[in-house]
C-alpha positions in Angstrom: 31.0 -48.7 -19.9 27.6 -47.0 -19.4 28.1 -47.2 -15.6 31.5 -45.4 -16.0 30.0 -42.7 -18.2 27.2 -42.0 -15.8 29.7 -41.8 -12.9 32.0 -39.4 -14.9 29.0 -37.2 -15.6 28.1 -37.1 -12.0 31.6 -36.2 -10.9 31.9 -33.6 -13.6 28.7 -31.9 -12.4 29.7 -32.1 -8.8 33.3 -30.9 -9.3 33.2 -28.8 -12.5 36.2 -28.3 -14.7 36.8 -26.2 -17.8 34.3 -26.7 -20.6 31.7 -28.4 -18.3 28.3 -26.6 -18.0 27.3 -26.6 -14.4 23.7 -26.4 -13.2 23.3 -23.2 -11.3 20.9 -22.5 -8.5 18.1 -20.2 -9.6 18.5 -17.0 -7.6 16.6 -13.8 -8.0 17.8 -10.4 -6.7 15.2 -7.6 -6.4 15.8 -4.0 -5.4 12.9 -2.5 -3.4 12.2 1.2 -3.5 11.0 1.4 0.1 12.2 -0.1 3.4 10.5 -3.0 5.1 10.2 -1.6 8.6 8.7 -4.7 10.2 8.4 -8.4 9.4 5.4 -8.8 11.8 2.5 -9.1 9.3 0.0 -7.5 11.8 2.1 -4.6 13.1 2.2 -1.8 10.5 -0.3 -1.5 7.7 1.8 0.0 4.9 2.4 -1.3 1.4 6.1 -2.2 1.8 5.4 -4.4 4.8 2.3 -5.9 3.3 4.1 -6.7 0.0 6.9 -8.5 1.7 4.6 -10.4 4.1 2.9 -11.9 1.1 6.1 -14.0 0.5 6.1 -15.6 3.9 2.3 -15.7 4.7 -1.0 -16.2 2.9 -4.4 -14.6 3.5 -7.7 -16.3 3.2 -8.4 -14.3 0.0 -5.8 -13.3 -2.5 -5.9 -10.5 -5.1 -4.8 -10.9 -8.8 -2.8 -8.5 -10.8 -5.9 -6.6 -11.9 -7.4 -6.3 -8.4 -9.9 -9.1 -8.5 -10.4 -11.4 -5.5 -9.3 -15.0 -5.9 -9.0 -18.0 -3.6 -6.1 -18.1 -1.1 -6.2 -20.2 2.0 -9.9 -20.1 1.6 -11.1 -22.0 -1.5 -14.5 -20.3 -1.4 -16.6 -17.9 0.6 -20.3 -17.0 0.7 -22.7 -14.7 2.5 -25.0 -17.0 4.5 -27.1 -14.0 5.4 -26.6 -10.2 5.7 -24.3 -10.6 8.7 -22.8 -14.1 8.4 -20.0 -15.1 6.1 -18.7 -18.7 5.7 -15.2 -19.4 4.5 -14.2 -22.9 3.3 -10.5 -23.5 4.1 -8.0 -25.2 1.8 -7.0 -28.7 2.9 -3.6 -30.2 3.1 -1.8 -26.9 3.6 1.4 -27.0 5.8 3.1 -24.3 7.7 6.9 -23.9 7.2 7.5 -26.0 10.3 5.4 -28.9 8.9 2.4 -28.3 11.1 -1.1 -28.4 9.6 -3.0 -25.2 8.8 -6.5 -25.3 10.4 -9.3 -23.0 11.5 -7.6 -22.4 14.8 -4.9 -20.5 13.0 -7.5 -18.4 11.2 -9.2 -17.4 14.4 -6.0 -16.6 16.2 -4.8 -14.5 13.3 -8.0 -12.5 13.2 -7.8 -11.8 16.9 -4.1 -10.9 17.0 -4.1 -7.4 15.4 -6.2 -6.0 18.3 -3.5 -7.2 20.8 -0.8 -5.0 19.1 -1.9 -1.9 21.0 1.2 0.2 20.0 0.9 -0.4 16.3 1.6 2.9 14.4 -0.7 1.7 11.6 -3.1 -1.0 12.9 -4.8 -3.7 10.9 -7.9 -3.5 13.1 -9.9 -1.6 10.5 -10.2 -5.0 8.8 -11.3 -6.9 11.9 -13.3 -4.5 14.1 -16.5 -5.2 12.2 -16.4 -8.9 13.1 -18.7 -9.6 16.1 -18.1 -13.4 16.5 -15.9 -16.0 15.0 -17.0 -19.7 14.9 -15.1 -22.8 13.9 -17.7 -25.0 12.3 -15.1 -27.7 11.7 -11.3 -27.7 11.2 -11.8 -26.4 7.6 -14.8 -24.2 7.9 -15.0 -20.8 9.6 -18.1 -18.5 10.1 -17.7 -14.8 10.8 -20.6 -12.8 12.0 -20.5 -9.0 11.6 -22.2 -6.5 13.9 -24.2 -5.1 11.1 -24.8 -6.1 7.5 -21.4 -5.8 5.8 -20.6 -6.4 2.1 -16.8 -6.3 1.7 -15.8 -8.8 4.3 -14.0 -11.0 1.8 -12.0 -8.0 0.7 -11.0 -7.3 4.3 -9.9 -10.9 4.6 -7.4 -10.3 1.8 -5.5 -7.9 4.2 -5.1 -10.2 7.2 -2.2 -12.7 6.9 -2.6 -16.0 8.6 0.1 -16.9 11.1 0.8 -20.1 12.9 -1.0 -20.1 16.3 1.7 -22.5 17.6 4.6 -20.2 16.5 3.0 -16.8 17.3 0.8 -17.3 20.3 3.4 -15.9 22.7 5.5 -14.1 20.2 6.3 -10.4 20.1 6.9 -8.2 17.1 10.6 -8.6 17.8 10.3 -12.4 17.5 8.9 -11.9 14.0 11.7 -9.4 13.1 14.3 -11.8 14.3 12.8 -14.7 12.3 11.7 -16.9 15.3 8.0 -16.5 14.7 8.1 -16.1 10.9 6.3 -19.4 10.3 3.8 -19.0 7.5 2.2 -21.0 4.6 3.6 -18.8 1.9 5.8 -19.6 -1.1 9.1 -18.7 0.7 10.8 -19.4 4.0 12.8 -16.9 6.0 16.7 -16.9 5.9 17.9 -13.5 7.1 17.0 -9.9 7.7 19.3 -6.8 7.9 17.1 -3.8 8.5 17.5 -1.2 5.9 19.8 -3.4 3.8 18.4 -6.8 2.7 16.1 -9.7 3.3 16.9 -13.2 2.1 14.4 -16.0 1.5 14.4 -19.5 0.3 11.8 -21.4 -1.7 9.1 -23.3 0.2 9.2 -26.6 -1.7 6.0 -27.7 0.1 4.0 -24.7 -0.9 0.3 -25.5 -1.7 0.3 -23.3 -4.8 2.4 -22.9 -7.9 6.1 -23.3 -7.0 8.4 -20.4 -7.4 11.1 -20.5 -10.2 13.7 -19.3 -7.7 15.6 -21.3 -5.1 16.6 -18.1 -3.3 15.4 -14.5 -3.4 17.4 -11.5 -2.1 15.6 -8.3 -1.6 17.9 -5.3 -1.4 16.6 -2.1 0.1 17.7 0.8 -2.1 15.4 3.7 -1.4 17.2 6.2 -3.7 16.2 6.0 -7.3 19.6 6.6 -8.9 21.5 3.9 -7.0 18.6 1.5 -7.6 18.8 2.0 -11.3 22.6 1.8 -11.2 22.3 -1.6 -9.5 20.2 -2.9 -12.3 22.5 -1.5 -15.0 25.5 -3.0 -13.3 23.9 -6.4 -13.0 23.9 -6.3 -9.2 20.2 -6.9 -9.2 17.8 -8.5 -11.7 14.8 -6.4 -11.0 13.9 -2.9 -9.7 10.6 -1.4 -8.8 10.0 2.4 -8.7 11.9 3.0 -11.9 13.1 6.6 -12.1 10.7 8.4 -14.4 13.5 10.1 -16.4 14.9 6.7 -17.4 11.8 4.8 -18.4 11.8 5.7 -22.1 15.5 4.8 -22.4 15.0 1.4 -20.7 12.1 0.6 -23.0 14.4 0.8 -26.0 17.3 -1.0 -24.5 17.3 -4.6 -25.7 19.0 -5.7 -22.4 16.0 -4.9 -20.3 12.2 -5.4 -20.1 9.9 -2.8 -18.7 6.4 -3.5 -17.4 3.8 -0.8 -16.4 0.3 -0.4 -15.2 -1.8 2.5 -13.8 -1.7 2.1 -10.1 -4.6 2.0 -7.7 -2.7 4.5 -5.6 -3.9 8.1 -5.3 -1.4 10.7 -4.2 -3.2 13.4 -2.2 -2.9 16.0 0.6 -4.3 15.6 4.1 -5.1 19.0 5.7 -5.3 19.6 9.4 -9.0 20.5 10.1 -8.9 20.6 13.9 -10.0 23.8 15.8 -6.6 24.8 17.2 -3.5 26.8 16.2 -2.1 24.5 13.5 1.5 23.6 14.0 3.0 24.7 10.6 0.8 27.8 9.9 1.8 31.4 10.8 1.3 34.9 9.5 3.8 36.3 7.1 6.0 37.5 10.0 6.1 34.1 11.6 3.6 34.5 14.4 1.3 31.5 14.9 -2.3 32.1 13.8 -4.9 31.6 16.6 -7.4 30.3 14.1 -6.5 27.4 11.8 -7.3 28.7 8.3 -7.5 25.1 7.0 -10.8 24.7 8.8 -12.4 27.0 6.2 -13.5 25.1 3.1 -12.7 28.2 1.0 -9.1 28.0 2.0 -8.9 24.3 1.2 -10.6 24.9 -2.1 -8.1 27.7 -2.9 -5.2 25.4 -2.2 -6.7 22.9 -4.6 -7.3 25.5 -7.3 -3.7 26.8 -7.0 -2.3 23.4 -8.1 -1.7 22.8 -11.8 -2.1 19.0 -11.9 -1.5 18.7 -15.6 1.9 20.5 -15.2 2.6 18.3 -12.2 2.0 15.2 -14.1 3.8 16.3 -17.3 6.9 17.8 -15.6 7.4 16.6 -12.1 6.1 13.1 -12.9 7.5 13.2 -16.5 4.2 11.8 -17.8 4.2 8.8 -15.5 0.9 9.6 -13.8 -2.6 10.9 -14.5 -4.4 13.8 -12.8 -6.8 12.7 -10.0 -10.3 13.9 -9.3 -11.2 11.1 -6.9 -9.8 9.5 -3.7 -9.7 6.2 -5.5 -8.4 5.3 -9.0 -10.5 4.7 -12.1 -12.1 1.3 -12.2 -12.3 1.0 -8.5 -15.7 0.5 -6.8 -16.9 4.0 -5.7 -15.0 5.9 -8.4 -17.3 8.9 -9.3 -17.1 9.9 -13.0 -19.0 13.0 -12.3 -16.1 14.4 -10.2 -13.7 16.3 -12.5 -10.1 17.2 -12.0 -9.9 20.6 -10.3 -9.4 23.5 -12.8 -6.2 25.3 -12.3 -7.2 28.9 -11.4 -4.7 30.9 -9.4 -6.8 34.1 -9.7 -9.8 32.3 -8.3 -7.6 30.9 -5.5 -6.5 34.4 -4.5 -10.1 35.6 -4.5 -11.2 32.7 -2.3 -8.4 33.4 0.2 -9.4 37.0 0.3 -13.1 36.0 1.0 -11.9 33.8 3.8 -10.1 36.7 5.4 -6.6 36.1 4.1 -6.1 38.7 1.3 -2.3 38.6 2.0 -2.2 34.9 2.5 -0.3 33.2 5.3 2.8 31.0 5.8 2.6 27.3 5.6 5.0 24.3 5.6 4.2 21.3 3.4 5.4 17.9 4.7 6.0 14.7 2.8 8.2 11.6 2.6 11.4 11.6 0.5 11.7 7.9 -0.1 8.2 6.4 -0.5 6.3 7.5 -3.6 7.5 8.2 -7.1 9.3 11.7 -7.1 7.7 12.4 -3.7 10.2 15.1 -2.7 9.8 16.8 -6.0 6.0 16.7 -5.7 6.1 18.6 -2.4 8.5 21.2 -3.9 6.4 21.7 -7.0 3.1 22.2 -5.0 5.0 24.6 -2.7 5.8 26.7 -5.8 2.1 26.7 -6.9 1.0 27.9 -3.5 3.6 30.6 -3.4 2.1 32.0 -6.6 -1.2 32.6 -4.9 0.2 34.4 -1.8 0.7 31.4 0.5 4.3 31.6 1.6 5.2 27.9 1.5 8.1 26.0 3.0 9.0 22.4 2.4 10.1 19.6 4.8 10.5 16.1 3.6 11.5 13.2 5.8 12.4 9.5 5.5 9.4 7.3 5.6 10.5 5.7 8.9 10.2 9.1 10.6 7.5 10.7 8.5 4.6 8.3 9.1 5.0 8.3 12.8 4.9 12.1 13.0 2.1 12.6 10.4 -0.4 10.2 12.1 0.0 12.1 15.4 -1.1 15.4 13.9 2.4 16.9 13.9 2.0 18.5 10.5 -0.6 21.0 9.0 -0.5 19.6 5.5 1.0 16.1 4.7 1.3 14.0 1.6 -0.1 10.5 1.5 -0.5 7.8 -1.2 -3.3 5.3 -0.7 -4.5 2.4 -2.8 -7.6 0.3 -2.3 -9.9 -2.1 -4.2 -13.0 -0.5 -2.8 -13.9 3.2 -2.4 -16.1 2.7 0.6 -13.2 1.1 2.5 -10.8 3.9 1.4 -13.3 6.5 2.5 -13.9 4.8 5.9 -10.1 4.7 6.5 -9.1 8.1 5.1 -12.0 10.5 5.8 -14.3 8.6 8.1 -14.7 10.2 11.5 -11.9 8.7 13.6 -13.1 6.1 16.0 -10.6 3.5 17.3 -13.4 1.4 18.7 -14.6 0.5 15.3 -11.4 1.1 13.3 -12.7 4.1 11.4 -10.4 6.9 10.3 -7.2 5.1 11.1 -5.4 7.1 8.4 -7.5 10.2 8.7 -4.5 12.5 9.5 -6.5 15.7 9.0 -9.3 14.6 11.4 -11.9 15.5 8.9 -15.4 14.6 10.1 -18.8 14.8 8.3 -21.8 12.8 9.6 -23.3 12.6 6.1 -20.1 11.1 4.7 -20.1 8.5 7.6 -23.8 7.7 6.9 -23.2 7.1 3.2 -20.1 5.0 3.8 -22.0 2.9 6.3 -24.8 2.4 3.8 -22.2 1.3 1.2 -20.4 -1.1 3.5 -23.6 -2.7 4.6 -24.9 -3.4 1.2 -24.5 -6.8 -0.4 -25.9 -5.5 -3.6 -22.8 -4.4 -5.6 -24.7 -1.7 -7.6 -26.2 -0.1 -4.5 -22.9 -0.3 -2.7 -21.1 1.5 -5.6 -23.8 4.2 -5.7 -23.5 4.9 -2.0 -19.7 5.0 -2.2 -19.9 7.5 -5.1 -22.2 9.7 -3.2 -19.9 9.6 -0.2 -16.9 10.5 -2.3 -18.8 13.5 -3.8 -19.7 14.9 -0.4 -16.2 14.4 1.0 -14.5 16.0 -2.0 -17.0 18.9 -2.1 -15.8 19.5 1.5 -12.2 19.2 0.3 -11.7 16.6 3.0 -8.5 15.8 1.1 -6.9 17.3 -2.0 -6.2 14.6 -4.7 -3.2 15.2 -7.0 -2.6 12.2 -9.3 -2.6 8.4 -9.8 0.9 7.2 -10.4 2.0 4.5 -12.9 3.6 1.4 -11.4 6.8 0.5 -13.3 9.2 -2.5 -13.1 12.4 -2.9 -15.0 14.2 -6.2 -15.2 17.0 -7.9 -17.1 16.1 -9.5 -20.4 14.9 -13.0 -19.9 12.6 -12.2 -17.1 8.8 -11.5 -17.3 6.3 -10.1 -14.8 2.7 -9.2 -15.0 2.4 -5.6 -13.8 0.1 -5.3 -10.8 -2.4 -2.5 -10.2 -1.6 -2.8 -6.4 2.1 -2.0 -7.1 3.3 -5.1 -5.2 6.5 -6.8 -6.3 6.1 -10.5 -5.8 9.2 -12.6 -6.4 7.1 -15.8 -7.0 5.4 -14.1 -9.9 8.6 -13.4 -11.9 9.4 -16.1 -14.5 12.2 -16.8 -16.8 11.4 -16.7 -20.5 
């Protein structure tokens, strides 16, 4: 009789009928706010690509929700001396194809970014400082830097480890097609339809905590309203980039949970500072100006003074941001408390423009993305209104991220909006305002081509210090010099917000990443 009962139960679960509760596969559907343009983890260094790659691949060093470094594929690391770092690798880790993870894969992965010569946003800024790589044994790697270098462990959190066997002769297209997508991460690849969705399945042999979800579907919904509609209709379980106008309502709706955290991301303007006729600047009659007015620090300061950041935060961002005075967010190494948010002073801005030789202003076009940052299109439009009020006749052009980044990094725009997040101010300064030098990876996102030897000197001093207090002090000094020059114009730090159906929980992350394996059912 017991045998019959067990057999009946097995049949009922396998072939369900009315009244029988059937075990369902645990699937999670997430709507992403930005497109994943490439699945190659070393091709384009932008947050949507990096966030997705974290599901397939691991780095030597991971970052927790509050921005602290924690073990990844390396269980520990130490500075042997001022220029030598040793990483102890995790044992027993398998790639998705069953092959062993070893030091050979680490060395290959650190070498690979430099081979992708056509990358529109290279990862080489994390690897150029490494002079030599040594395999001490299959589970120990030593990296020697050209000069003393403190943040190497942080840099290693940005380089994903790929399988040498799978990727040695692979192209970026091989990754995008799934052929080379062999990592050690919590999920395995199933399918990818660019601009639409990515489907993953759980890696049951993952070395870390196993995901709650058998399958995860990432839907790409870059417009805020359709993304919210998908959540409300139950078409997805989670959305990131929640529309600011709807956050308060969702917080009071018992059918949903909302999680928030101040982001590490600063939204700011890059300004063209090259000595040429800048592409988007003319006189009021539309004739190109022979001299680029943005090279004059008084003009850059006037633009900053013309912006009412408090109004921008309260109205355009609907309270879901805080005004910025620094290039990095509060709490990040190198954040300088002595730097204050620029005082809104339109009269002072007009006076500075007149002193610089532009009493009647000039014409300018602001460029920005329309599908990347929270309310990005509205931000560009709002700032244009502020500049119009001080005599700068300002137009607006916003583009999809897939087009915008490629043009902005080649200097196609005079003033361009960028959002950047980092766990260390010296690294952010090196990347955003360091004198561009592809040979050492400096200035890889310095769209305005700002250059100041004093800033470079202070950033080098910060990066070369293994004393955290000295490093922080040098980074703060560098930030003060760069912002006194108005190398960039900070606007605000946005809040990162996730909304999800009731029954799900997620620890909000300062880095804004949406990790499927960190969602859990109540």
